[in-house]
N, C-alpha and C positions, 0 to 999 in steps of 0.2 A: 779358399776356405772350404773344407769338407764338412758335411753334416755329421753329427754324432748319432750313434744308435740307429744307423741307417745303412742298409746294404743296397747299392745301386742295382746290382744284378737281380736280386730278389724282387726289388720294387718293380723293375721293368717287366719281369716275367710274371709276377703275381698280381700287381696292382695297377700299373699304368693302363688307363682306359678300361679297367675291369672292376675294381672295387676300392672303396676309401681306405686310407691308412692314417692312423694317428702316430706321430713321431714325437715322443716326449724328450724334452731337454736336447733339442737338435743342435744347439749352438754351444761351442766350447765356453764362450763367455758372451752372453747376450747383452747388447747395448742398444737401447731403443734409438733409431737413427733420426727421428724428428720429434720435436716437442709439440704438444697440442696447440700452443699459441702460434707456432710456425705454420702448422697445417691450416689453421683458421686464416692466417695471412694469405696463404696460397688461394684459398677459396674466395678471397676478395679481389683477386686479379682477373681482369676481363678476358685474358687469353687462355685461362685455365678452366677446364671443365669440372664443375663441382655441383653437388646437390645436397640439400638439407631435407631430411625425411623425418617427419614427426608422426606420432600415433596418439590419438585420443579415443580410447575405447576401441570400437571397431572401425574408426575412421582414420585413414592415412592421408597425409598431405605431403606434397613434393614441391620444393622451391629450387629452381635452377639458378646457379651462380651467373655472374659474380654477386656475392652477398655483401651488403653493407656491413661495415665493421660493427655498427651499433646493434645489428641483429643478434649477435651472440650474447649481448647483455640482456636480451629479452627472453632468452630460453630458460626453461625451468631446469630442474635437476633430474628429470626422468623422461624416458620414452622419446628420445630423439637421436639422430645419427647424422654426421657430416661425412660425405664421400668426396674424395678428391682423386680424379683420374690422372694417370700418367705422372705421378709425383716423382718418379725416377728421372723424368726429363729435366727436373729443376733442382733436385737435391741429390748430390753425388752419393751421400751415405745411403739413401734409399735405393739408388741404382745399384749399389754394391750388393744388395740382397739377391740380385739375379744370378750372380756368379756361381754360388753353390749349386744352382740347378743347370749348369752347363752340360750335364749329361743328356739334356734334351737339346736338339739342334737349335741354334740361334734363330733360324728363320721361323721357328714355331712360337717364339716368345712374343707376347704382345706388350704388356706394360705392368707396372705395379700401381694398383689402386690402394689408397690409404683411407681407412675409416676411423673416425673418433665417435664414440657413443657414450651417452649418459646412461645411468642405470635403467635397464629394460629396453634400451635402444636396439634397433635392428631394422631390417628391410622386409621382414616377413618370410614365410616359406616360399621357395622358388627353386628353379633349376637353371643352369647355364648350359650353353652349347659347346663349352670348351673346358679343358682341364684347368684346375686352379689349386695352388698351394696357399693355404691360409695360415699366415704366421702371426702368432699373438705377440704384440709389441709391448703393451702396457695393460695392467688390470687383468680381468678374467672375462671370458666369454663362453657361454654354454652353446655347444653346437649339437644339433639334432640332425640325423641322417634318415632319409626315407627311401622310397622306392624309385625305380627307374622310370623316367618320364619320356614323353614324345610329343609330337605336334597335336595329338588327340587328347592329351591330358587336360582336364577342365581347369580353366583359369578364372580368377575373380573378374567379373565384368567391369570395364571402365577403370582398371587399375593401371597407372603408368609404371608400376613396379613389376608387372608380370608375376603376380603372386598366385600361388596354387589355391584353387577353390577348396581342396581337401588335402590334408597332410597328416600322415600317420607315421610317427617316428619309429624306426627300427633299432637305432643306436643313439647313444647320447654321451658326450664327453664335455668336460670343463677344461679349457685351455688356459694355461698361465704363460707369462713371458718366456719366449724361447721355444714354445711348443709349436708344432706344425700339424695341420690337418690337410691331407690331400683328398680332393673330391673329383672324381672322373666326370666327363660330360653327361648331362641329362640325369644325374642323380639328385633327387630332391634334398634340399638342406635348409636349415634355419638357424641363424645365429642370434643370440640375445646377450647383451652386456649384463654382467653381474657386478654391481657397484659402479663407482665413478672411474673416470679416466681409462676407458677401455679403448685400446687402439689395435687395429688389425691391418696387416699388410697382405694384399691379395696379388700374388704373382700369377697373372693370367696368360693363357696361350691362345694362339690363333688357330682356327680350324675353318678354312673357307668352305662354304657350301658348294655343292655341284652347280646350283643355280647362279651363285656369284661368279664362279669361274667361267661358266659358259657365257654369261651376260657380258662380263668385262673382256673376255678374249674375243668374242664376236665384235664388240665395239672396236677393239684394236685392229682386227682383221679388216673391218670395213674401211679403215683409213688407208689400207695398203692395196686394196683390190682395184684392178683395172676395169674401168667402165666398159671397155671393149670386149671384156671376157664374158661372153654371153652364150646362152644355149644355142645349139645348132643341130640340124638334122638333114645333112645333104643326102642321106640315103633314105629319105622319106618314101614309104610305100603307100599305095592306096588302101584305105581302111574300109571295111564293110559298114562300120558305124562311125560317123564323124564325132559322136559324143564320147567315144571311149578314149581314155588316156592309157595307151598300151604299156605293157611291161618294159619294152625297150626304152620308152621315154622316161619312165620312172627310174630305170637303171642309170640312164645318162644324167638325169637331174641329181640323183642321189650321189653319183660319182663326183659331180661338180662340187658338192658340199664336202664330202668326206675326204677328197684329195687335199683340200685346203686344211681341213681340221686335223689330218694325219701328219702334217708337217711338224715333226718332233722338234727340230732345231728352232723353228719359228715359235713354237709353243714355249720352249725353254727360255728363249730370249724374252718373250712377253712375260712369263711368270716371274723371272728374276726381277724385272722392273716393277711389276705389279706387287710382288711380295715385299720388295725393299722400300716401297713408298712410305714415307713417314706417316705415323698415325694422325698427325695434324699437319698436312702438307702446306697449309696457308701460313703457318707460323714462320716468322722471319728469323733466321739464324745466321745470315751472312754477316761478316765483319763490316764495321762502319767504313773502313777503307780497304780496298783490295791490296794484297801484299805481293810484290814481285817475287818470282821464283828464287832469285839470288839471295834475297833477304831471308826467305824461309830456310834455304840451305845453310846460311850463316848461323841462324838461330839453332837449328838442329845439330850443326857441327859443333856448337858450343856445349852440347850435352843436354839440351832441352828435350824432354820426352814428348812424344806425340800422343795426344788423347783423342779418342773418339767422342763425338757429341753424343750424350746419352739419348737424345731424341732421334738420332740417325740410325738407319738400319743398313747393315753390311752383310753380304753373302756372295758366294761365288758358285759357278758351275764349271766343272772341269771339262776340257776337251782333250782327251788323250793324256800324254805325259808331259807335254811341253807348253801348253797354253790353257788359259781359262778365261771366263767372262766374269768380271767383277761388277757387282751391282751395289750402288750406294744411293740411297734416297731416290730411287726410281731411275737413276741414270746408269748407263752401261758403258764399261770400259774393257776393251780387248787387251789382254795381258799375255806377254810372252817374255822369255829371258828373265832378267832380274825382277821384272814386275810380278812374276808369278809368286816368288817367295814373299815379296812385300804384301801382295793381296792375301796370301794365306795367313800371314801373321796378323795383319790388321783386322781380319775377320775372326780371329781366334781369341783376341784379347782386347781389353778396353784401353790399355796403355802399352806403348812399345818404345824402345830406344833403337834408333836406326844404326846399323853397322856402317863402317866407313865405305864398304863396297856399295851399299845402297845409296849413300850420299853422293857417291861418284857417278851414279847412273843418271843420265839425263832423263831417261824415260820415267824412272821412279820419282825423281824430284819434280818433274813436270806434272805427274799425276797427283802428288801431294799438294802442289800449288793449286790445282783445280779443286781438290777436296777441301782445302783450307778456305779458298775464296767462295765456296758455296756453303760454308758453315758446317761441313760434315766432320772436320777435325780441327783441333787447335793444339798449340804447344805451350809449354811453360816450364817452370823449374820444379824439381821435386820438392814437395812440402815436407 
């Protein structure tokens, strides 16, 4: 589904990571994908990340889920917000909201957070380190946009919400169901519910920091380094001062580090696994009983479509014209021949029907069996 009143080329050129954009009536026929009661039910589940945020005057409170069902009956009619993270993992209709934004590469997409707010509810003025599309689902919400922020921007002390100490709005809009507001990274913004039953869907994107990349990559490299690979100086010369670390030693030590860090193939393989790791890797998605490859082939041969688990992450890195590396939920699969076409298709869409050629490929069906038995794909009948 393509968005209405929206030009992708103009957006990427003029707005992406540059300036906010309001998109009015972006959906041909907007249909709110989850009811407020269903969202509250998700917040009661222990495996789902949720927060209840309330404001009383200048005081803010945050309760982390799971929330007891009775808690919702205790809330008033004003100044509170329920946030449920990664609702797309559990509700296919919410996951479908990601598809219209496929002009941004899949590896950059994080999840869809859903908020429900009573009149006046919000989380206060803040900024995010990533891009976000804010889709209005029910009711109305006033959005205010402020200045560009950074790590030196003053924050309210002691706030779990990372609220700005000062906020001066420069633009203001009221969003209604089917409207979208795009907010680039580090732009201050503040959303406030107007009236009852305000729901907003936040399609967020990942933007790993340099510190995160270096820390995780170094941890990965340490697991593969040889203990015997050590500094050596067989050409050592007598120094005039034994306390000096000479330039030749610094050069050799620096080369030990940079030669390892410059291995692009090793970095690509690490990043594919790092980036495809599930948002909640401890969540168990494997089927109750593993299924043999022959049974999976029989089901798919009968016309059953193959579905990607919405909680799973798929991406690939190409190696020339004949092979690629497929990354699924942190695991790596070398693909060539028939597997290349399968990997390209499963990474580009959430649902696919396999051709007879693919079903006759031992390599492809063996890969599908691995993905099914680790909970990354499933199959069923068209609804």
